VOZARO-858461 format. One line per field, with one value per residue: x, y, z of N, C-alpha, C in turn; residue number from 1; residue in one letter. Coordinates in steps of 0.02 Angstrom, whole numbers, padded with zeros to 5 digits. Example, Ala and Ser with C-alpha at 12.3 -4.5 7.8 and 13.67 -1.06 7.14 Angstrom:
2
n_X	[00660; 00642];
n_Y	[-00284; -00112];
n_Z	[00390; 00354];
ca_X	[00615; 00684];
ca_Y	[-00225; -00053];
ca_Z	[00390; 00357];
c_X	[00660; 00645];
c_Y	[-00165; 00002];
c_Z	[00390; 00394];
i	[1; 2];
aa	[A; S];
***
This chain:
152
n_X	[00445; 00376; 00346; 00219; 00130; 00167; 00031; 00045; 00130; 00035; -00067; 00035; 00032; -00105; -00116; -00033; -00085; -00209; -00159; -00112; -00205; -00304; -00235; -00205; -00333; -00357; -00255; -00304; -00399; -00354; -00277; -00360; -00447; -00350; -00291; -00436; -00454; -00352; -00257; -00160; -00030; -00041; -00104; -00023; 00114; 00023; 00018; 00144; 00199; 00100; 00147; 00278; 00257; 00195; 00269; 00367; 00291; 00251; 00387; 00408; 00307; 00348; 00459; 00385; 00333; 00452; 00497; 00379; 00362; 00443; 00517; 00375; 00412; 00520; 00453; 00381; 00465; 00534; 00432; 00363; 00501; 00524; 00402; 00419; 00549; 00483; 00381; 00461; 00533; 00469; 00423; 00539; 00581; 00482; 00481; 00597; 00557; 00444; 00526; 00635; 00594; 00632; 00691; 00626; 00517; 00426; 00341; 00183; 00163; 00060; -00023; 00081; 00093; -00032; -00077; 00030; -00028; -00139; -00129; -00044; -00161; -00250; -00186; -00169; -00293; -00335; -00264; -00314; -00439; -00425; -00345; -00447; -00519; -00439; -00436; -00327; -00283; -00303; -00248; -00218; -00079; 00038; 00118; 00140; 00047; 00110; 00162; 00031; 00001; 00125; 00200; 00148];
n_Y	[00597; 00460; 00381; 00343; 00166; 00053; 00003; -00141; -00193; -00138; -00256; -00347; -00341; -00361; -00490; -00553; -00512; -00569; -00704; -00715; -00696; -00797; -00923; -00873; -00909; -01050; -01098; -01065; -01176; -01288; -01287; -01271; -01390; -01488; -01475; -01500; -01650; -01700; -01682; -01558; -01553; -01601; -01479; -01365; -01417; -01400; -01287; -01243; -01278; -01201; -01090; -01092; -01133; -01019; -00918; -00962; -00947; -00821; -00773; -00801; -00729; -00613; -00600; -00594; -00464; -00387; -00415; -00346; -00249; -00293; -00348; -00455; -00591; -00599; -00577; -00694; -00820; -00780; -00788; -00934; -00996; -00959; -01018; -01151; -01172; -01148; -01237; -01347; -01351; -01328; -01470; -01554; -01497; -01550; -01690; -01717; -01681; -01764; -01903; -01919; -01959; -01993; -01856; -01761; -01782; -01731; -01677; -01674; -01803; -01820; -01710; -01595; -01618; -01618; -01487; -01411; -01437; -01412; -01267; -01211; -01253; -01166; -01035; -01032; -01049; -00916; -00835; -00859; -00820; -00689; -00656; -00688; -00566; -00475; -00325; -00351; -00267; -00306; -00287; -00231; -00228; -00087; -00062; -00001; -00025; -00105; -00031; -00029; -00155; -00215; -00369; -00422];
n_Z	[00349; 00310; 00145; 00066; 00040; -00098; -00201; -00234; -00126; -00023; -00057; -00030; 00107; 00141; 00122; 00212; 00339; 00321; 00305; 00439; 00507; 00499; 00539; 00668; 00718; 00675; 00752; 00892; 00892; 00862; 00976; 01078; 01060; 01086; 01196; 01278; 01236; 01256; 01375; 01465; 01420; 01304; 01242; 01288; 01191; 01066; 01060; 01054; 00949; 00845; 00867; 00804; 00674; 00640; 00661; 00549; 00442; 00438; 00428; 00308; 00230; 00246; 00165; 00048; 00063; 00033; -00081; -00158; -00248; -00366; -00532; -00614; -00624; -00529; -00400; -00431; -00415; -00294; -00208; -00248; -00202; -00070; -00006; -00031; 00034; 00165; 00187; 00160; 00263; 00383; 00382; 00400; 00519; 00604; 00569; 00636; 00766; 00793; 00762; 00853; 00985; 01109; 01150; 01148; 01234; 01311; 01231; 01161; 01039; 00949; 00955; 00929; 00789; 00737; 00754; 00666; 00555; 00559; 00580; 00485; 00376; 00422; 00399; 00265; 00224; 00267; 00188; 00057; 00052; 00087; -00029; -00133; -00130; -00165; -00289; -00424; -00534; -00705; -00861; -01044; -01135; -01120; -01233; -01402; -01543; -01698; -01840; -01984; -02090; -02035; -01978; -01810];
ca_X	[00401; 00359; 00305; 00138; 00150; 00131; -00027; 00066; 00136; -00011; -00079; 00066; -00007; -00180; -00113; 00009; -00150; -00276; -00132; -00098; -00278; -00326; -00162; -00221; -00415; -00344; -00204; -00335; -00453; -00323; -00245; -00423; -00463; -00278; -00305; -00492; -00471; -00276; -00248; -00111; 00038; -00066; -00119; 00054; 00136; -00016; 00032; 00217; 00197; 00066; 00177; 00338; 00212; 00156; 00353; 00389; 00249; 00275; 00444; 00389; 00269; 00392; 00511; 00326; 00341; 00513; 00507; 00316; 00357; 00507; 00464; 00344; 00451; 00550; 00412; 00361; 00519; 00532; 00349; 00388; 00525; 00493; 00364; 00441; 00578; 00445; 00346; 00520; 00599; 00417; 00408; 00598; 00568; 00412; 00490; 00633; 00533; 00425; 00574; 00670; 00539; 00656; 00715; 00566; 00476; 00396; 00290; 00125; 00181; -00017; -00051; 00122; 00073; -00109; -00057; 00065; -00047; -00198; -00109; -00042; -00189; -00274; -00147; -00168; -00354; -00340; -00244; -00349; -00487; -00384; -00329; -00503; -00554; -00390; -00438; -00277; -00284; -00267; -00256; -00189; -00002; 00043; 00171; 00130; 00053; 00165; 00118; 00001; 00041; 00211; 00182; 00189];
ca_Y	[00554; 00388; 00379; 00291; 00108; 00040; -00043; -00217; -00192; -00151; -00302; -00398; -00309; -00381; -00569; -00576; -00499; -00621; -00769; -00732; -00721; -00865; -00962; -00891; -00933; -01109; -01105; -01069; -01221; -01339; -01292; -01300; -01444; -01518; -01479; -01539; -01690; -01744; -01636; -01497; -01580; -01585; -01416; -01368; -01427; -01389; -01217; -01227; -01283; -01154; -01024; -01104; -01112; -00931; -00896; -00999; -00938; -00730; -00734; -00808; -00684; -00546; -00602; -00547; -00390; -00364; -00406; -00328; -00195; -00312; -00366; -00508; -00655; -00603; -00595; -00768; -00846; -00769; -00830; -00999; -01016; -00956; -01067; -01233; -01191; -01152; -01284; -01412; -01331; -01354; -01548; -01579; -01488; -01609; -01756; -01723; -01679; -01840; -01957; -01913; -01964; -01976; -01810; -01725; -01816; -01673; -01644; -01739; -01798; -01818; -01614; -01561; -01639; -01579; -01411; -01403; -01449; -01360; -01188; -01214; -01241; -01102; -00978; -01029; -01009; -00848; -00811; -00881; -00774; -00613; -00655; -00697; -00499; -00416; -00314; -00334; -00243; -00346; -00262; -00251; -00205; -00006; -00077; 00038; -00057; -00091; 00009; -00057; -00183; -00275; -00412; -00408];
ca_Z	[00336; 00271; 00081; 00085; 00035; -00170; -00200; -00224; -00052; -00004; -00059; 00009; 00181; 00160; 00121; 00284; 00383; 00305; 00335; 00526; 00542; 00470; 00574; 00741; 00734; 00682; 00819; 00951; 00879; 00880; 01051; 01126; 01072; 01113; 01291; 01305; 01226; 01289; 01428; 01471; 01393; 01215; 01246; 01270; 01138; 01020; 01064; 01032; 00861; 00819; 00872; 00763; 00612; 00620; 00643; 00476; 00391; 00425; 00388; 00221; 00190; 00255; 00078; -00025; 00074; 00013; -00164; -00175; -00308; -00407; -00590; -00590; -00625; -00456; -00372; -00421; -00391; -00225; -00191; -00235; -00172; -00001; 00005; -00036; 00074; 00239; 00200; 00172; 00324; 00435; 00376; 00430; 00583; 00614; 00575; 00689; 00836; 00805; 00765; 00931; 01064; 01182; 01146; 01117; 01264; 01359; 01164; 01141; 00949; 00894; 00954; 00877; 00713; 00717; 00754; 00638; 00487; 00563; 00572; 00401; 00328; 00434; 00375; 00186; 00227; 00272; 00124; -00026; 00077; 00053; -00114; -00185; -00104; -00196; -00337; -00456; -00619; -00761; -00927; -01114; -01132; -01158; -01292; -01469; -01591; -01742; -01884; -02010; -02123; -02023; -01919; -01730];
c_X	[00398; 00321; 00269; 00154; 00121; 00070; -00009; 00110; 00100; -00050; -00053; 00033; -00048; -00147; -00074; -00063; -00197; -00235; -00136; -00175; -00325; -00276; -00188; -00301; -00394; -00300; -00259; -00390; -00414; -00283; -00301; -00431; -00398; -00300; -00378; -00474; -00392; -00256; -00182; -00060; 00031; -00077; -00051; 00095; 00117; 00023; 00101; 00218; 00144; 00122; 00245; 00310; 00200; 00214; 00348; 00355; 00248; 00322; 00435; 00356; 00300; 00433; 00450; 00338; 00389; 00522; 00431; 00338; 00433; 00479; 00435; 00365; 00504; 00512; 00382; 00406; 00522; 00451; 00366; 00441; 00537; 00439; 00384; 00500; 00530; 00424; 00411; 00536; 00542; 00416; 00483; 00584; 00535; 00422; 00554; 00617; 00466; 00456; 00602; 00628; 00562; 00688; 00674; 00512; 00423; 00325; 00252; 00125; 00120; -00020; -00011; 00106; 00006; -00115; -00035; 00024; -00110; -00196; -00076; -00104; -00243; -00250; -00161; -00245; -00368; -00314; -00283; -00416; -00493; -00399; -00384; -00545; -00503; -00410; -00350; -00306; -00274; -00295; -00210; -00128; -00011; 00088; 00115; 00086; 00091; 00112; 00085; 00023; 00091; 00150; 00199; 00233];
c_Y	[00509; 00402; 00309; 00220; 00098; -00009; -00128; -00206; -00185; -00231; -00370; -00409; -00358; -00447; -00575; -00564; -00552; -00687; -00776; -00728; -00767; -00923; -00941; -00921; -01026; -01147; -01089; -01143; -01271; -01321; -01306; -01359; -01492; -01534; -01494; -01608; -01742; -01733; -01574; -01491; -01566; -01506; -01373; -01355; -01415; -01319; -01181; -01239; -01251; -01095; -01035; -01085; -01053; -00915; -00904; -00938; -00841; -00711; -00757; -00767; -00620; -00534; -00575; -00474; -00352; -00355; -00384; -00300; -00218; -00321; -00427; -00582; -00659; -00606; -00669; -00818; -00848; -00808; -00893; -01038; -01007; -01008; -01119; -01205; -01183; -01198; -01352; -01403; -01346; -01425; -01560; -01560; -01557; -01682; -01760; -01732; -01758; -01902; -01973; -01905; -01939; -01913; -01748; -01755; -01765; -01636; -01697; -01744; -01787; -01741; -01603; -01565; -01623; -01505; -01380; -01389; -01413; -01288; -01170; -01197; -01172; -01038; -00990; -01017; -00956; -00809; -00807; -00832; -00715; -00618; -00656; -00614; -00465; -00399; -00289; -00312; -00276; -00283; -00262; -00211; -00130; -00026; -00038; -00026; -00065; -00057; -00037; -00100; -00223; -00304; -00407; -00440];
c_Z	[00293; 00212; 00097; 00019; -00042; -00160; -00199; -00162; -00013; 00002; -00050; 00087; 00203; 00172; 00178; 00333; 00379; 00333; 00415; 00556; 00556; 00522; 00643; 00754; 00745; 00751; 00871; 00958; 00911; 00962; 01096; 01145; 01098; 01178; 01305; 01302; 01260; 01342; 01412; 01426; 01325; 01219; 01241; 01212; 01065; 01024; 01049; 00961; 00839; 00808; 00818; 00703; 00609; 00617; 00564; 00430; 00377; 00407; 00302; 00192; 00198; 00178; 00014; -00023; 00036; -00062; -00200; -00244; -00352; -00461; -00561; -00592; -00556; -00408; -00375; -00406; -00327; -00177; -00181; -00201; -00079; 00009; 00009; 00016; 00165; 00227; 00210; 00261; 00396; 00436; 00397; 00495; 00614; 00624; 00619; 00749; 00826; 00795; 00818; 00976; 01113; 01208; 01163; 01192; 01314; 01321; 01172; 01064; 00924; 00894; 00919; 00807; 00690; 00712; 00705; 00566; 00494; 00559; 00518; 00357; 00354; 00403; 00302; 00211; 00214; 00220; 00060; -00010; 00065; -00010; -00167; -00182; -00147; -00273; -00364; -00529; -00662; -00838; -00974; -01085; -01149; -01213; -01343; -01512; -01652; -01803; -01930; -02079; -02104; -01962; -01848; -01718];
i	[1; 2; 3; 4; 5; 6; 7; 8; 9; 10; 11; 12; 13; 14; 15; 16; 17; 18; 19; 20; 21; 22; 23; 24; 25; 26; 27; 28; 29; 30; 31; 32; 33; 34; 35; 36; 37; 38; 39; 40; 41; 42; 43; 44; 45; 46; 47; 48; 49; 50; 51; 52; 53; 54; 55; 56; 57; 58; 59; 60; 61; 62; 63; 64; 65; 66; 67; 68; 69; 70; 71; 72; 73; 74; 75; 76; 77; 78; 79; 80; 81; 82; 83; 84; 85; 86; 87; 88; 89; 90; 91; 92; 93; 94; 95; 96; 97; 98; 99; 100; 101; 102; 103; 104; 105; 106; 107; 108; 109; 110; 111; 112; 113; 114; 115; 116; 117; 118; 119; 120; 121; 122; 123; 124; 125; 126; 127; 128; 129; 130; 131; 132; 133; 134; 135; 136; 137; 138; 139; 140; 141; 142; 143; 144; 145; 146; 147; 148; 149; 150; 151; 152];
aa	[M; A; E; P; A; S; P; N; R; R; R; A; Q; R; L; L; A; G; G; M; A; G; A; H; V; A; A; L; V; V; V; A; V; A; W; I; L; A; G; T; V; A; G; V; S; A; A; I; A; A; V; V; V; I; A; F; M; A; I; G; Q; A; V; Q; L; I; V; A; D; A; R; P; K; V; V; L; I; A; S; L; A; S; Y; A; I; R; V; S; L; L; G; V; L; L; V; V; V; L; G; S; A; E; R; F; A; V; L; H; P; V; A; V; A; V; A; T; I; G; V; V; L; G; W; L; V; G; E; F; R; V; Y; S; R; L; R; I; P; V; F; D; S; T; E; A; D; P; P; H; G; Q; P; R];
***
C-alpha cells in the first residue's frame, strides 16, 4: 500500500492542479478566439502552442513534486532553476518557430505567440490563486534558547 503524501507534496500537487486548471482555461479561450478571428489554421496553431506550453509547465511542476520534501534551500534552487529553464526554453522555441517562417509555414505566427503567452499567464494565475489559499505553517524555531545570560 502506498504511503500518504506529505503536506509539502500535497501542496505541490495542489499547485500543479491549479496551474493545469488555469492553463487549460486560458488555452480554451485563446484557441477559440484564434479560431473565430483568424480561422482554422490559427486555431490549430494556437492549440499546438497551448499543448507545448502545458507540457513544459507540467514537467517543471513535476520537479517541484520530486523535491517537495527536500531542504528549503534545495526546493528554492530547484524551483528557480526549473522556472528559468522552462521560460528560457519556451522563449527559444518561440523565437525559432517565429524566426523560421518558411520551415513552419503551416503555423499562424500570431496565434502561436498569443497562445504561448496566454497559456503561460493562465498557468501562473492558476498557481497564484492556489498559492494564495495554501495553508503554510509559520512558526518559531524549535531550537532551545541559550542559557540565561549568554548571547544568542
